[in-house]
C-alpha positions as CSV (number, residue, x, y, z in Angstrom):
1,M,-127.8,-26.4,-16.0
2,Y,-128.4,-22.9,-14.8
3,T,-128.4,-20.2,-17.5
4,V,-128.9,-16.4,-17.7
5,D,-130.3,-14.5,-20.6
6,L,-127.6,-12.2,-22.1
7,Q,-130.1,-9.4,-22.0
8,D,-130.4,-9.7,-18.2
9,C,-126.6,-9.3,-17.9
10,I,-126.7,-6.3,-20.2
11,D,-129.4,-4.7,-18.1
12,K,-127.8,-5.5,-14.8
13,M,-124.3,-4.2,-15.9
14,D,-125.7,-1.2,-17.9
15,L,-123.7,-2.2,-21.0
16,E,-123.9,-0.3,-24.2
17,C,-124.5,-2.4,-27.3
18,L,-122.0,-1.7,-30.1
19,T,-123.5,-4.2,-32.5
20,P,-127.3,-3.3,-32.5
21,D,-127.9,-5.4,-35.6
22,V,-126.9,-8.6,-33.9
23,D,-129.8,-10.5,-32.5
24,I,-129.2,-11.4,-28.8
25,S,-132.7,-12.6,-27.9
26,K,-131.7,-16.3,-27.9
27,I,-128.2,-16.0,-26.3
28,K,-127.8,-17.6,-22.9
29,I,-124.8,-17.3,-20.6
30,T,-123.9,-20.8,-19.4
31,Q,-120.6,-20.2,-17.7
32,S,-120.2,-17.9,-14.7
33,D,-116.5,-17.5,-15.5
34,I,-115.2,-14.9,-18.0
35,N,-112.2,-15.1,-20.3
36,R,-109.7,-12.4,-21.2
37,P,-108.6,-13.5,-24.6
38,A,-105.0,-12.2,-24.6
39,L,-103.6,-15.6,-25.8
40,Q,-106.2,-15.8,-28.5
41,L,-105.4,-12.3,-29.7
42,A,-101.8,-13.6,-30.0
43,G,-103.1,-16.5,-32.1
44,F,-103.2,-19.4,-29.5
45,F,-106.6,-21.1,-29.4
46,D,-105.8,-24.4,-27.8
47,H,-108.0,-24.9,-24.7
48,F,-110.1,-21.8,-25.7
49,D,-113.3,-21.8,-23.7
50,L,-115.7,-20.3,-26.1
51,N,-118.7,-20.6,-23.8
52,R,-117.4,-17.8,-21.6
53,V,-118.1,-14.1,-22.0
54,Q,-114.9,-12.5,-23.4
55,I,-113.6,-9.3,-21.8
56,I,-111.1,-7.1,-23.6
57,G,-109.3,-4.6,-21.4
58,N,-106.3,-2.4,-21.4
59,V,-103.7,-5.2,-21.8
60,E,-105.5,-6.7,-24.8
61,C,-106.0,-3.3,-26.5
62,A,-102.4,-2.3,-25.9
63,Y,-101.3,-5.5,-27.6
64,L,-103.7,-5.0,-30.5
65,E,-102.1,-1.5,-31.0
66,T,-98.7,-3.2,-31.7
67,L,-100.1,-5.3,-34.6
68,T,-100.2,-4.4,-38.3
69,R,-103.6,-3.9,-39.9
70,E,-103.2,-7.2,-41.8
71,R,-102.5,-9.1,-38.5
72,K,-105.3,-7.5,-36.7
73,D,-107.8,-8.4,-39.4
74,E,-106.4,-12.0,-39.3
75,I,-106.9,-12.2,-35.5
76,Y,-110.3,-10.6,-35.6
77,E,-111.5,-13.2,-38.2
78,K,-110.1,-16.1,-36.1
79,L,-111.4,-14.9,-32.7
80,L,-114.8,-13.9,-34.0
81,A,-115.3,-17.1,-36.0
82,H,-115.8,-18.8,-32.6
83,K,-119.4,-18.6,-31.4
84,V,-118.7,-16.8,-28.0
85,P,-121.8,-15.4,-26.2
86,C,-120.4,-11.9,-26.4
87,I,-117.4,-9.6,-26.1
88,V,-117.2,-6.8,-23.7
89,F,-114.7,-3.9,-24.0
90,S,-114.0,-2.6,-20.4
91,N,-112.7,0.7,-19.1
92,D,-114.5,2.8,-21.7
93,L,-112.3,1.3,-24.4
94,Q,-113.7,1.4,-28.0
95,P,-113.2,-1.3,-30.5
96,E,-112.0,-0.4,-34.0
97,S,-114.6,-0.3,-36.8
98,E,-113.0,-3.4,-38.4
99,F,-113.6,-5.3,-35.1
100,I,-117.2,-4.3,-35.1
101,E,-117.7,-5.2,-38.8
102,T,-116.2,-8.6,-38.3
103,A,-118.3,-9.2,-35.1
104,E,-121.5,-8.3,-37.0
105,K,-120.6,-10.5,-39.9
106,N,-120.2,-13.4,-37.4
107,D,-123.3,-12.5,-35.3
108,I,-121.2,-11.9,-32.2
109,P,-122.6,-9.1,-29.9
110,V,-120.1,-6.6,-28.7
111,F,-120.6,-4.3,-25.7
112,G,-118.9,-1.4,-24.0
């Protein structure tokens, strides 16, 4: 199986690490496909491919803005409990501090 070190992807794509305390040294990317977790943010995790890099874009952020604080926290906990390789916020979007805190608690690296 072909793998790529997460650090190589970060360097190539010039990503900014938003969770510097999360150790990425042993994380390997094993899937060339990505996932946009819109359905997971809505609470649907059947068939969730947790081996893929997760990309959060405008649609996902717009959806999150419609949720109550309690529901966001619930979804963050559920999404970030899965051991995904990393989450990337695209389009210069910035995750909420609660998202970052939950990611760090679960050792999930987040990039922008």
